[in-house]
C-alpha positions as a Markdown table, in Angstrom:
| # | Residue | x | y | z |
|---|---|---|---|---|
| 1 | Met | 16.4 | -4.1 | 1.8 |
| 2 | Glu | 17.9 | -4.2 | -1.7 |
| 3 | Cys | 14.6 | -3.7 | -3.5 |
| 4 | His | 13.8 | -0.4 | -1.7 |
| 5 | Cys | 17.4 | 0.9 | -2.3 |
| 6 | Glu | 16.9 | 0.3 | -6.1 |
| 7 | Phe | 13.5 | 2.1 | -6.0 |
| 8 | Val | 15.1 | 5.1 | -4.2 |
| 9 | Glu | 18.0 | 5.1 | -6.7 |
| 10 | Ala | 15.7 | 5.0 | -9.7 |
| 11 | Leu | 12.8 | 7.2 | -8.4 |
| 12 | Gly | 14.4 | 9.5 | -5.7 |
| 13 | Asn | 11.7 | 11.2 | -3.7 |
| 14 | Asn | 8.9 | 9.5 | -5.7 |
| 15 | Ala | 9.9 | 6.0 | -4.5 |
| 16 | Leu | 7.5 | 3.9 | -2.5 |
| 17 | Leu | 7.9 | 3.8 | 1.3 |
| 18 | Tyr | 10.2 | 1.1 | 2.7 |
| 19 | Arg | 7.2 | -0.5 | 4.5 |
| 20 | Thr | 5.2 | -0.7 | 1.2 |
| 21 | Val | 8.1 | -2.4 | -0.6 |
| 22 | Ala | 8.6 | -4.8 | 2.3 |
| 23 | Arg | 4.9 | -5.7 | 2.2 |
| 24 | Trp | 5.1 | -6.4 | -1.6 |
| 25 | Val | 8.3 | -8.4 | -1.3 |
| 26 | Gly | 6.5 | -10.5 | 1.4 |
| 27 | Lys | 3.5 | -11.1 | -0.9 |
| 28 | Phe | 5.7 | -12.2 | -3.8 |
| 29 | Arg | 7.7 | -14.6 | -1.5 |
| 30 | Gln | 4.4 | -16.1 | -0.5 |
| 31 | Gly | 3.6 | -16.9 | -4.1 |
| 32 | Arg | 1.9 | -13.8 | -5.6 |
| 33 | Val | 2.8 | -13.5 | -9.3 |
| 34 | Ser | 1.1 | -10.3 | -10.4 |
| 35 | Thr | 0.8 | -6.7 | -9.3 |
| 36 | Ser | -2.7 | -6.3 | -10.6 |
| 37 | Asp | -5.6 | -6.1 | -8.1 |
| 38 | Glu | -7.1 | -9.3 | -6.9 |
| 39 | His | -10.8 | -10.0 | -7.0 |
| 40 | Arg | -12.6 | -8.5 | -3.9 |
| 41 | Ser | -15.7 | -9.7 | -2.3 |
| 42 | Gly | -18.7 | -7.4 | -1.8 |
| 43 | Arg | -20.8 | -5.2 | -3.9 |
| 44 | Pro | -19.0 | -3.1 | -6.6 |
| 45 | Leu | -18.6 | 0.6 | -5.9 |
| 46 | Ser | -20.8 | 1.5 | -8.9 |
| 47 | Glu | -23.7 | -0.4 | -7.4 |
| 48 | Trp | -23.2 | 1.4 | -4.0 |
| 49 | Thr | -23.1 | 4.7 | -5.9 |
| 50 | Asp | -26.3 | 3.9 | -7.8 |
| 51 | Leu | -28.0 | 2.8 | -4.6 |
| 52 | Ala | -26.9 | 6.0 | -2.7 |
| 53 | Arg | -28.1 | 8.2 | -5.5 |
| 54 | Ala | -31.5 | 6.5 | -5.5 |
| 55 | Val | -31.9 | 6.7 | -1.7 |
| 56 | Ile | -30.9 | 10.4 | -1.6 |
| 57 | Glu | -33.1 | 11.2 | -4.6 |
| 58 | Gln | -36.1 | 9.6 | -2.8 |
| 59 | Leu | -35.4 | 11.6 | 0.4 |
| 60 | Met | -35.0 | 14.8 | -1.5 |
| 61 | Glu | -38.3 | 14.3 | -3.3 |
| 62 | Glu | -40.0 | 13.8 | 0.1 |
| 63 | Asn | -38.4 | 17.0 | 1.5 |
| 64 | Arg | -36.4 | 19.4 | -0.6 |
| 65 | Arg | -35.4 | 21.4 | 2.5 |
| 66 | Cys | -33.7 | 18.7 | 4.5 |
| 67 | Thr | -30.2 | 19.3 | 5.8 |
| 68 | Leu | -27.1 | 17.3 | 5.1 |
| 69 | Gln | -27.3 | 15.9 | 8.6 |
| 70 | Glu | -30.9 | 14.8 | 8.1 |
| 71 | Leu | -30.0 | 13.1 | 4.8 |
| 72 | Glu | -27.1 | 11.4 | 6.5 |
| 73 | Arg | -29.2 | 10.1 | 9.4 |
| 74 | Ala | -32.2 | 9.1 | 7.2 |
| 75 | Ser | -30.1 | 7.3 | 4.6 |
| 76 | Gly | -27.4 | 5.8 | 6.8 |
| 77 | Ile | -24.8 | 7.0 | 4.2 |
| 78 | Glu | -21.7 | 8.8 | 5.3 |
| 79 | Lys | -21.8 | 12.6 | 5.0 |
| 80 | Arg | -19.0 | 12.8 | 2.4 |
| 81 | Phe | -20.9 | 10.4 | 0.1 |
| 82 | Val | -24.1 | 12.3 | 0.7 |
| 83 | Met | -22.3 | 15.5 | -0.3 |
| 84 | Ser | -20.7 | 14.0 | -3.4 |
| 85 | Thr | -24.0 | 12.5 | -4.5 |
| 86 | Leu | -25.8 | 15.8 | -3.9 |
| 87 | Tyr | -23.2 | 17.5 | -6.1 |
| 88 | Val | -23.8 | 15.0 | -8.9 |
| 89 | Leu | -27.6 | 15.3 | -8.5 |
| 90 | Cys | -27.9 | 19.1 | -8.1 |
| 91 | Cys | -24.8 | 20.9 | -9.2 |
| 92 | His | -23.3 | 18.8 | -11.9 |
| 93 | Ser | -25.2 | 20.5 | -14.7 |
| 94 | Phe | -25.5 | 23.9 | -13.0 |
| 95 | Ala | -24.0 | 26.7 | -15.1 |
| 96 | Pro | -24.2 | 30.4 | -14.0 |
């Protein structure tokens, strides 16, 4: 594909993968006119973050000694999001 060859020539090892270029070429052939993100349905990430923070804060107020697994089960939030939320709530302002 000519587009990918031009990317490789211009960017070397930093060029997009062939499959990514092929996907974008296909989208533009179908009528897409911009590379900016399209509107997505669903709740914005910031609302999910605020909701997760509120749920985890509530659970922590009820039991300060609960484990990560207990928070995950009780909240229904993935462990990695529980961990990042706990970091923001507990460790963000901690300075030794």
